[in-house]
C-alpha positions as CSV (number, residue, x, y, z in Angstrom):
1,M,4.7,-16.2,-45.1
2,R,1.2,-17.1,-46.1
3,F,0.7,-19.2,-43.0
4,F,1.8,-16.2,-40.9
5,K,-0.8,-14.0,-42.6
6,I,-3.5,-16.6,-41.9
7,L,-2.6,-16.6,-38.2
8,V,-2.7,-12.9,-38.1
9,S,-6.1,-12.9,-39.7
10,W,-7.5,-14.9,-36.9
11,F,-7.0,-12.0,-34.5
12,D,-10.0,-9.9,-35.5
13,T,-11.4,-7.2,-33.2
14,S,-14.0,-9.5,-31.6
15,T,-11.5,-12.3,-30.9
16,V,-9.0,-10.0,-29.3
17,K,-11.8,-8.6,-27.0
18,H,-13.0,-12.0,-26.0
19,L,-9.5,-13.1,-25.0
20,R,-10.0,-10.5,-22.2
21,L,-6.2,-10.0,-21.7
22,P,-6.7,-7.3,-19.0
23,F,-8.9,-9.8,-17.0
24,S,-5.7,-11.8,-16.3
25,F,-4.9,-9.0,-13.8
26,F,-7.5,-10.4,-11.5
27,L,-5.7,-13.7,-11.3
28,L,-2.3,-12.2,-10.9
29,P,-2.4,-12.1,-7.0
30,V,-2.1,-15.9,-6.8
31,F,1.0,-15.9,-9.0
32,L,2.6,-13.0,-7.0
33,F,1.6,-14.8,-3.8
34,A,3.6,-17.9,-4.9
35,L,6.5,-15.7,-6.0
36,S,6.6,-13.9,-2.6
37,Q,6.6,-17.2,-0.7
38,S,9.1,-19.2,-2.8
39,N,12.2,-20.5,-1.1
40,Q,14.2,-19.9,-4.2
41,I,13.5,-18.1,-7.5
42,N,14.5,-19.0,-11.0
43,W,13.8,-15.6,-12.6
44,L,13.9,-16.9,-16.2
45,N,11.4,-19.6,-15.5
46,T,9.3,-17.1,-13.5
47,L,9.1,-14.7,-16.4
48,L,8.3,-17.6,-18.8
49,A,5.6,-19.0,-16.5
50,F,4.1,-15.5,-16.1
51,L,3.9,-15.1,-19.9
52,I,2.5,-18.6,-20.4
53,L,-0.2,-18.3,-17.7
54,H,-1.3,-14.7,-18.1
55,G,-0.5,-14.2,-21.8
56,L,-1.7,-17.6,-23.1
57,V,-3.5,-20.0,-20.7
58,F,-5.9,-17.6,-19.0
59,P,-6.8,-15.6,-22.1
60,S,-7.5,-18.9,-23.9
61,S,-9.7,-20.0,-21.1
62,N,-11.6,-16.7,-21.2
63,G,-11.9,-17.0,-25.0
64,Y,-13.1,-20.6,-25.0
65,N,-15.7,-19.7,-22.3
66,S,-17.0,-16.8,-24.5
67,Y,-17.0,-19.1,-27.6
68,Q,-19.2,-21.6,-25.7
69,D,-21.5,-19.1,-24.0
70,R,-21.9,-16.6,-26.9
71,D,-23.1,-14.0,-24.3
72,E,-25.2,-11.0,-25.4
73,T,-25.1,-9.3,-22.0
74,S,-22.1,-8.2,-19.9
75,I,-19.4,-10.7,-19.0
76,G,-16.3,-10.4,-16.8
77,G,-14.2,-7.7,-18.3
78,I,-16.5,-6.8,-21.2
79,K,-19.7,-4.7,-20.6
80,Y,-20.9,-5.1,-24.2
81,P,-19.5,-8.3,-25.7
82,P,-19.3,-8.4,-29.5
83,K,-20.5,-11.5,-31.3
84,V,-17.9,-14.3,-31.4
85,T,-16.4,-15.7,-34.6
86,A,-14.9,-19.0,-35.6
87,N,-11.5,-17.3,-35.2
88,L,-11.9,-17.3,-31.5
89,Y,-11.9,-21.0,-31.3
90,K,-8.9,-21.3,-33.5
91,V,-6.9,-18.8,-31.4
92,T,-7.8,-20.6,-28.1
93,L,-6.4,-23.8,-29.6
94,L,-3.3,-22.0,-30.9
95,F,-2.7,-20.4,-27.4
96,D,-3.1,-23.8,-25.7
97,I,-0.6,-25.5,-28.0
98,V,2.0,-22.8,-27.7
99,A,1.5,-22.8,-23.9
100,L,2.0,-26.6,-23.6
101,L,5.1,-26.6,-25.9
102,T,6.6,-23.5,-24.2
103,G,5.9,-25.0,-20.8
104,L,8.3,-27.8,-21.6
105,F,11.2,-25.3,-21.4
106,I,10.4,-24.9,-17.7
107,S,9.7,-28.6,-17.0
108,V,7.7,-31.6,-18.0
109,Y,5.8,-31.3,-14.7
110,F,4.8,-27.7,-15.4
111,S,3.6,-28.5,-18.9
112,I,1.5,-31.4,-17.6
113,M,0.0,-29.1,-15.0
114,V,-0.8,-26.6,-17.8
115,L,-2.5,-29.4,-19.6
116,V,-4.6,-30.3,-16.6
117,F,-5.7,-26.7,-16.2
118,I,-6.7,-26.4,-19.8
119,I,-8.7,-29.6,-19.6
120,M,-10.6,-28.4,-16.5
121,S,-11.2,-25.0,-18.0
122,R,-12.7,-26.7,-21.1
123,A,-14.8,-29.0,-18.9
124,Y,-16.1,-25.9,-17.1
125,S,-17.4,-24.3,-20.3
126,Y,-17.9,-27.1,-22.9
127,R,-21.6,-27.6,-23.7
128,Q,-21.5,-31.4,-23.4
129,I,-20.0,-31.3,-19.9
130,R,-20.4,-27.7,-18.7
131,L,-19.5,-27.8,-15.0
132,K,-20.4,-24.2,-14.7
133,K,-24.1,-24.9,-15.0
134,Y,-23.9,-26.7,-11.6
135,P,-23.7,-24.3,-8.6
136,V,-21.4,-26.4,-6.4
137,K,-19.3,-28.2,-9.1
138,G,-18.8,-24.9,-11.0
139,F,-17.7,-23.1,-7.9
140,L,-15.3,-25.9,-6.8
141,T,-13.8,-26.0,-10.2
142,V,-12.9,-22.3,-10.0
143,F,-12.1,-22.5,-6.3
144,I,-9.5,-25.3,-6.7
145,F,-8.1,-24.7,-10.2
146,Q,-7.8,-20.9,-10.2
147,G,-6.7,-20.9,-6.6
148,A,-4.7,-23.8,-5.1
149,F,-3.8,-25.3,-8.5
150,V,-2.5,-22.0,-10.0
151,Y,-0.5,-21.4,-6.8
152,L,1.1,-24.9,-7.1
153,M,1.6,-24.5,-10.8
154,S,3.3,-21.1,-10.3
155,L,5.5,-22.4,-7.5
156,T,6.5,-25.4,-9.6
157,A,7.9,-23.0,-12.3
158,I,9.3,-20.4,-9.9
159,S,11.3,-22.7,-7.5
160,G,11.4,-26.0,-9.4
161,A,9.7,-29.3,-8.8
162,D,10.9,-30.0,-5.3
163,R,8.1,-32.2,-3.9
164,I,9.3,-31.7,-0.3
165,F,8.9,-27.9,-0.7
166,L,5.9,-27.9,-3.0
167,F,3.8,-30.0,-0.6
168,S,5.2,-28.7,2.7
169,E,2.8,-27.5,5.4
170,N,3.5,-23.9,4.5
171,S,2.9,-24.5,0.8
172,I,-0.4,-26.4,1.4
173,I,-1.6,-23.6,3.7
174,C,-0.8,-21.0,1.0
175,M,-2.7,-23.1,-1.6
176,I,-5.8,-23.1,0.6
177,I,-5.5,-19.4,1.2
178,S,-5.3,-18.8,-2.5
179,S,-8.4,-20.8,-3.1
180,L,-10.2,-19.0,-0.3
181,F,-9.3,-15.6,-1.8
182,I,-10.5,-16.7,-5.3
183,G,-13.6,-18.3,-3.8
184,S,-14.5,-15.1,-1.9
185,I,-14.3,-13.0,-5.1
186,Y,-15.9,-15.4,-7.6
187,P,-19.5,-15.3,-6.4
188,L,-19.4,-11.5,-6.5
189,T,-18.5,-11.7,-10.2
190,Q,-21.7,-13.8,-10.8
191,I,-24.0,-11.5,-8.9
192,Y,-25.1,-9.4,-11.9
193,Q,-25.6,-12.4,-14.2
194,H,-28.3,-14.3,-12.4
195,Q,-31.0,-14.0,-15.1
196,A,-28.6,-14.2,-18.1
197,D,-27.1,-17.4,-16.6
198,K,-30.5,-18.9,-15.9
199,N,-31.6,-18.2,-19.4
200,D,-28.6,-20.2,-20.6
201,G,-29.3,-23.1,-18.3
202,V,-26.6,-22.1,-15.8
203,I,-27.5,-22.1,-12.1
204,S,-24.6,-20.2,-10.4
205,L,-23.7,-20.5,-6.8
206,S,-24.5,-16.8,-6.4
207,Y,-28.0,-17.4,-7.8
208,K,-28.6,-20.2,-5.3
209,L,-27.3,-18.0,-2.4
210,G,-29.2,-15.0,-3.4
211,Y,-27.9,-11.4,-3.3
212,T,-27.6,-11.2,0.5
213,G,-26.3,-14.8,0.7
214,T,-23.6,-14.1,-1.9
215,F,-22.2,-11.2,0.2
216,V,-22.3,-13.2,3.4
217,F,-20.7,-16.3,1.8
218,S,-17.9,-14.2,0.2
219,G,-17.3,-12.4,3.5
220,M,-17.0,-15.7,5.4
221,L,-14.5,-17.2,2.9
222,F,-12.5,-13.9,3.1
223,S,-12.5,-14.0,6.9
224,I,-11.3,-17.6,6.9
225,A,-8.5,-16.7,4.5
226,I,-7.4,-14.0,6.9
227,L,-7.4,-16.4,9.8
228,L,-5.3,-18.9,7.9
229,L,-3.0,-16.1,6.8
230,F,-2.6,-15.2,10.5
231,Y,-1.8,-18.8,11.3
232,Y,0.7,-19.0,8.4
233,F,2.6,-15.8,9.4
234,N,2.6,-17.0,13.0
235,L,4.3,-20.2,11.9
236,K,7.0,-18.1,10.3
237,H,7.1,-15.6,13.2
238,Q,6.2,-12.8,10.9
239,F,3.5,-10.5,12.3
240,I,4.2,-7.2,10.4
241,P,3.1,-8.7,7.0
242,L,-0.3,-9.6,8.5
243,I,-0.7,-6.1,10.0
244,I,0.2,-4.5,6.7
245,F,-2.3,-6.8,4.9
246,L,-5.1,-5.9,7.2
247,L,-4.4,-2.1,6.8
248,M,-4.2,-2.4,3.0
249,M,-7.5,-4.3,2.8
250,L,-9.4,-1.6,4.8
251,P,-10.6,0.1,1.6
252,V,-11.8,-3.2,0.2
253,I,-13.8,-4.0,3.4
254,Y,-15.2,-0.5,3.3
255,K,-16.2,-0.6,-0.4
256,L,-17.7,-4.1,0.0
257,S,-19.8,-2.9,3.0
258,V,-21.1,0.1,1.1
259,W,-21.9,-2.0,-1.9
260,F,-23.7,-4.6,0.2
261,A,-25.8,-1.8,1.9
262,K,-26.8,-0.5,-1.6
263,V,-27.7,-3.9,-2.9
264,R,-29.9,-4.6,0.2
265,K,-31.7,-1.3,-0.5
266,D,-32.1,-2.0,-4.3
267,I,-30.8,-5.1,-6.2
268,I,-30.3,-2.9,-9.2
269,N,-26.9,-2.1,-7.6
270,A,-25.9,-5.7,-8.1
271,N,-24.7,-4.7,-11.5
272,F,-21.7,-5.1,-13.8
273,D,-20.0,-1.8,-13.0
274,N,-20.1,-2.3,-9.3
275,S,-18.9,-5.9,-9.6
276,M,-16.0,-5.0,-11.8
277,A,-15.1,-2.0,-9.6
278,M,-15.0,-4.3,-6.6
279,N,-12.9,-6.8,-8.4
280,M,-10.5,-4.2,-9.7
281,L,-10.0,-2.6,-6.2
282,T,-9.5,-6.0,-4.5
283,S,-7.0,-7.3,-7.2
284,T,-5.1,-4.0,-7.3
285,I,-4.5,-3.9,-3.5
286,M,-3.6,-7.6,-3.3
287,N,-1.2,-7.3,-6.2
288,L,0.4,-4.3,-4.5
289,Y,0.6,-6.2,-1.2
290,F,2.3,-9.3,-2.7
291,L,4.7,-7.1,-4.7
292,L,5.6,-5.4,-1.4
293,L,6.4,-8.9,0.1
294,I,8.5,-9.7,-2.9
295,I,10.5,-6.4,-2.7
296,N,10.9,-7.0,1.1
297,R,12.8,-10.2,0.4
298,Y,15.6,-8.1,-0.9
299,E,15.2,-4.8,1.0
300,N,14.2,-6.2,4.4
301,W,11.9,-3.3,5.2
302,F,10.1,-5.3,7.9
């Protein structure tokens, strides 16, 4: 009973905020993408994997990043971050241990992949390694491990560790598409942190690209993702899903264009509120789109 009280005491207000649980919503499209394209679904493992990744692993990664950074200015998901406490580090370790042990109920392969993700997320933030301080290395870490790797990890849990399916042409294309989508959004989440990152010794890719370069780069990756998506659906002889995707993404393209125009007029518009609004709109529409694909598996609407 005393041990339980100690655990509960770790979850102070600051710690809970820095876990940024709502921020996991922004990573949900990759999981739903994997679910929509799985050849078979183990729903119990799917639910368990969802809880492990979005309820433990991603919040732990967010919390550990906050613990290392100790930001005093806006960060992803928190406009006014409170000061971190020692409890935050304890909770991230607790979450990681629970995630690894719970992952074993899905499979050893899945648990190993969770461990790899945890190690890379620590390497991204840990002061003695700090991959995030390098523009290309930091970007590639997020590009690969929040995109392709999360897709593969999700697919492993959802449909089982069938190597023939996991590393089929279709799956590899989907992994690349996932990374391209993550890669197109990530620099836009750095665009308001240039000075704060620089003060902390971090040179982000967005800083190196500049404000205009960030938008151009993100647009290029997004365009490549759409082309690959077209190629993927063409392989499957499915054209309606691509048309629906393009129609649903029109508000995103419009909002991004308007935001870009505002930033070109005045860089003050490259701020936290606009970045989070863009991220929220993009993630919401993509989540809805992949949910639509999942429902279509059973309803055959198109």
